[in-house]
C-alpha positions in Angstrom: -98.8 62.2 60.0 -97.5 58.8 62.4 -99.2 56.7 60.3 -97.2 58.2 57.2 -93.8 58.7 58.9 -94.1 54.8 59.8 -94.4 53.6 56.2 -92.2 55.6 54.9 -89.6 54.6 57.4 -90.1 50.8 56.9 -90.0 51.3 52.9 -86.9 52.9 54.0 -85.9 49.9 55.7 -86.5 47.4 53.1 -84.9 49.0 50.3 -82.0 49.0 52.7 -82.3 45.3 53.4 -83.0 44.9 49.8 -79.2 46.5 48.7 -77.7 45.1 52.0 -78.6 41.4 50.3 -77.6 42.6 46.7 -74.1 43.9 48.1 -73.3 40.1 50.1 -74.5 38.0 47.4 -72.2 39.8 44.9 -68.9 40.0 47.2 -70.1 36.2 47.9 -70.0 35.7 43.9 -66.9 37.6 43.4 -65.2 35.8 45.5 -66.5 32.7 44.1 -64.9 33.8 41.1 -61.9 35.0 42.3 -61.3 31.3 44.0 -62.2 29.5 40.9 -59.6 31.5 39.1 -56.9 31.3 41.8 -57.3 27.5 41.9 -57.3 27.8 37.8 -54.4 29.8 37.3 -52.8 27.4 40.7 -53.6 24.4 38.4 -52.3 25.9 35.2 -48.9 26.8 37.1 -48.8 23.7 38.6 -49.1 21.6 35.4 -46.6 24.1 33.4 -43.7 22.6 34.3 -45.4 18.9 33.8 -45.9 20.2 30.2 -43.2 21.3 30.1 -40.9 18.1 31.8 -43.0 16.0 29.5 -42.2 18.1 25.9 -38.7 18.5 27.4 -38.3 14.6 27.6 -40.4 14.1 24.0 -38.0 16.5 22.4 -34.8 14.9 24.3 -36.3 11.5 23.0 -36.6 12.7 19.4 -33.0 14.5 19.5 -31.7 11.2 20.7 -33.2 9.4 18.1 -31.7 11.7 15.6 -28.4 12.1 17.4 -28.2 8.6 17.3 -29.0 7.8 13.8 -26.7 10.3 13.3 -24.0 8.6 15.0 -24.8 5.4 13.5 -25.1 7.1 10.5 -21.2 8.3 11.0 -19.6 5.2 12.7 -20.8 3.2 10.0 -17.8 2.2 7.3 -18.3 3.8 3.7 -18.4 0.7 1.8 -18.7 2.5 -1.5 -15.9 1.0 -4.0 -15.4 4.2 -5.0 -14.6 5.8 -1.9 -11.9 3.5 -0.9 -8.0 3.6 -1.9 -7.9 0.1 -3.6 -4.7 -1.1 -5.4 -5.4 -3.1 -9.0 -2.5 -5.3 -10.2 -2.3 -8.7 -12.6 -0.6 -10.1 -15.0 -1.6 -12.9 -17.7 -0.4 -14.6 -20.4 -1.8 -14.8 -23.8 -0.4 -16.5 -27.3 -0.9 -14.4 -30.4 -0.2 -15.5 -34.1 2.2 -12.1 -34.4 3.6 -10.6 -31.2 4.9 -7.3 -32.7 1.3 -6.3 -34.3 -0.3 -7.9 -30.9 2.2 -5.1 -29.2 1.3 -2.3 -31.5 -2.3 -2.9 -30.4 -2.2 -2.9 -26.5 -0.1 -0.1 -26.8 -2.9 1.9 -28.6 -5.4 0.2 -26.1 -3.9 1.5 -23.2 -3.3 4.9 -24.7 -6.8 5.0 -25.3 -7.7 4.6 -21.7 -5.7 7.1 -20.6 -2.6 5.5 -19.5 1.3 4.3 -20.8 3.7 1.5 -21.5 5.7 1.6 -18.4 8.1 -1.1 -19.8 8.3 -3.3 -23.1 10.8 -6.6 -23.3 10.8 -8.9 -26.5 12.4 -11.4 -27.3 13.4 -13.0 -30.7 11.8 -12.1 -33.8 10.3 -15.8 -35.0 7.4 -18.0 -33.9 8.6 -18.2 -30.6 8.9 -14.7 -29.7 8.1 -13.1 -26.4 7.2 -10.0 -25.7 6.8 -8.1 -21.6 4.6 -5.5 -21.4 3.9 -3.6 -18.3 0.9 -1.3 -18.7 -0.1 1.4 -16.5 -3.6 2.2 -16.9 -6.3 4.3 -14.7 -8.2 2.2 -12.3 -11.6 2.9 -13.4 -10.4 1.3 -17.0 -8.8 -2.0 -15.0 -11.0 -4.6 -16.0 -11.4 -3.2 -19.4 -8.1 -3.2 -20.1 -7.8 -6.4 -19.0 -10.5 -8.3 -21.1 -9.5 -6.6 -24.5 -6.5 -7.8 -24.0 -7.3 -11.3 -23.4 -9.5 -11.5 -26.3 -5.7 -10.6 -28.6 -5.2 -14.2 -28.9 -5.7 -17.4 -26.4 -5.2 -16.5 -23.1 -2.8 -18.9 -21.1 -2.6 -17.4 -17.6 -4.7 -14.7 -15.8 -3.9 -13.6 -12.1 -5.7 -10.8 -10.6 -4.6 -9.0 -6.8 -6.3 -6.1 -4.7 -4.9 -4.7 -2.1 -7.3 -2.1 0.3 -4.9 0.6 1.4 -8.0 2.9 2.9 -6.8 2.3 6.6 -2.9 3.5 5.6 -4.2 6.3 3.4 -6.2 7.9 6.5 -3.1 7.3 8.6 -0.3 9.3 6.4 -3.1 11.6 6.2 -3.2 12.2 9.8 0.3 12.0 10.3 1.4 14.2 8.0 -1.3 16.8 9.4 0.3 16.2 12.6 4.1 16.6 11.3 3.5 20.1 9.6 2.0 21.2 12.7 5.3 20.2 14.2 7.3 21.7 11.8 5.2 24.7 12.1 6.0 24.8 15.6 9.8 24.2 15.2 9.9 27.2 13.1 7.8 29.3 15.7 10.6 28.7 18.5 13.5 29.2 15.8 12.3 32.8 15.4 12.4 32.9 19.1 15.5 31.6 20.1 18.0 34.0 21.5 21.4 32.1 22.2 23.3 30.6 19.5 23.1 27.1 21.4 19.3 27.4 21.1 19.2 27.9 17.6 21.7 25.5 16.7 19.3 22.8 18.4 16.7 24.1 17.0 17.4 24.3 13.2 18.7 20.4 13.8 15.3 19.4 15.3 13.6 21.2 12.1 15.9 19.5 9.8 14.9 16.4 11.1 10.9 17.3 11.1 11.4 18.3 8.0 12.9 15.3 6.7 10.5 12.9 8.2 7.4 15.0 6.5 9.1 14.8 3.5 8.9 11.0 3.7 5.7 10.9 4.7 5.0 13.2 1.9 6.7 10.6 -0.1 4.8 7.7 0.8 1.7 9.5 0.4 2.6 10.7 -3.3 3.5 7.1 -3.7 0.1 5.5 -2.4 -1.9 8.0 -4.8 0.3 6.5 -7.6 -0.2 3.3 -6.9 -4.3 3.5 -6.5 -4.9 5.9 -9.2 -2.6 4.2 -12.1 -2.7 0.2 -11.8 -0.4 -2.2 -12.9 -1.0 -5.0 -15.7 2.0 -6.9 -16.6 1.3 -8.9 -19.8 3.2 -11.6 -22.2 2.6 -11.7 -25.5 4.1 -15.4 -26.5 4.2 -16.7 -30.5 2.7 -19.7 -31.8 5.7 -21.5 -31.3 6.8 -19.9 -27.6 7.4 -22.5 -24.9 4.4 -22.0 -22.1 5.0 -20.7 -18.9 7.4 -22.3 -16.8 7.0 -25.8 -15.3 6.3 -27.6 -12.3 9.5 -28.0 -10.3 10.0 -32.1 -10.2 12.1 -33.8 -7.5 13.5 -37.5 -7.3 16.7 -39.6 -8.1 16.1 -39.4 -11.4 15.5 -35.8 -11.9 18.9 -35.2 -9.8 20.9 -37.6 -12.5 19.6 -35.8 -15.1 20.7 -32.7 -13.4 24.1 -33.4 -12.3 24.6 -34.8 -16.0 23.6 -31.6 -17.6 25.9 -29.9 -15.3 28.8 -32.3 -15.9 28.3 -31.7 -20.1 28.4 -27.9 -19.4 31.5 -28.4 -17.5 33.0 -30.7 -20.0 31.7 -27.8 -22.9 33.3 -25.2 -20.6 36.8 -26.9 -20.3 36.9 -28.1 -24.0 36.4 -24.1 -25.1 38.9 -23.2 -22.7 41.1 -25.2 -24.3 40.4 -24.9 -27.9 40.9 -21.1 -27.1 44.3 -21.7 -25.8 45.4 -24.2 -28.3 46.4 -21.9 -31.2 48.8 -20.2 -28.9 50.2 -23.2 -27.5 51.1 -24.5 -30.5 52.9 -21.2 -32.0 54.7 -20.7 -28.7 55.2 -24.6 -27.0 56.6 -26.2 -30.1 59.2 -23.5 -31.0 60.4 -23.7 -27.5 60.4 -26.9 -27.3 62.7 -27.1 -29.9 65.3 -24.5 -28.9 65.1 -26.0 -25.1 66.0 -29.7 -26.6 68.9 -28.1 -28.9 70.2 -26.1 -25.7 70.4 -29.7 -23.6 72.3 -30.8 -26.8 75.2 -28.2 -26.7 75.6 -28.7 -23.0 76.2 -31.9 -23.3 79.5 -32.9 -24.0 81.6 -36.5 -24.2 82.9 -37.7 -21.4 86.9 -38.5 -20.9 87.5 -42.1 -19.8 90.7 -42.2 -18.6 92.9 -46.3 -18.8 91.7 -48.3 -16.0 95.4 -50.4 -14.9 95.0 -54.0 -13.4 94.9 -54.2 -9.6 98.7 -55.6 -8.5 98.7 -59.4 -7.7 97.9 -60.6 -4.7 100.9 -62.6 -3.1 99.7 -66.1 -2.6 99.5 -67.0 1.2 102.2 -69.4 2.4 101.2 -72.7 3.7 102.9 -73.2 7.4 105.5 -75.8 7.9 
């Protein structure tokens, strides 16, 4: 019995030792796993801000690149011609066989282009006739109309000018917007006025601001008209018409020639005046001269001449004894 009890106690002890060993091993493994998990979590937690900073930096770089590109695009000037305000003006002289017929063709050409004739001045109706037309055509049709007019005859001269008023237009827009805000502010203050003095002062200020706004708007309309419709001055000259103005000459002979022309012109004017007065002088001057002569003769009477007595004789002087 004693031996059996001892064997049973030994097996029970061995089982308890194995259970304790297994429990200790399990606890050790669990602690090791928790430590690894904690270190991994710490590493992940530590690397998360770094990744966020890196991702944020990359995003900032991308955004900065995009912003830089956008800023560069916004700051770059718009060089497209169709987006700028340009005033086109031109002057040309064309010699044609028939001035009136060419003028009619030009008028029809301008009307077809969507413009109109702003002025029409004609001199003479013979071979030396000259017609000066002022054409107002849309800016988009400017070059086409110039080329079409040049083909009507022999072009003698051409001058094309352009003026970029984009900055002036933008400045006017900004000033008009600001001035409208000032007018609205003055109107609000006028509505809140409580005294006669304030009312009069605000009315004067409002009138001045409205006048400035009207002036700015008039300038804007003028610029819009000049940019929308270009101006072309066309001179149509007949076959015998003189060429355009000659170059100015200087020198003694030129001065002498000019002085002689002035002298001849002055004498011509003087003789013309005398010729105009001569009939009046003959009609009134001759009878007046005859009348004066008759009156002078009537007033003249014969003079009464008295006999002249001889002076008494002078006694001769006696000589001394």
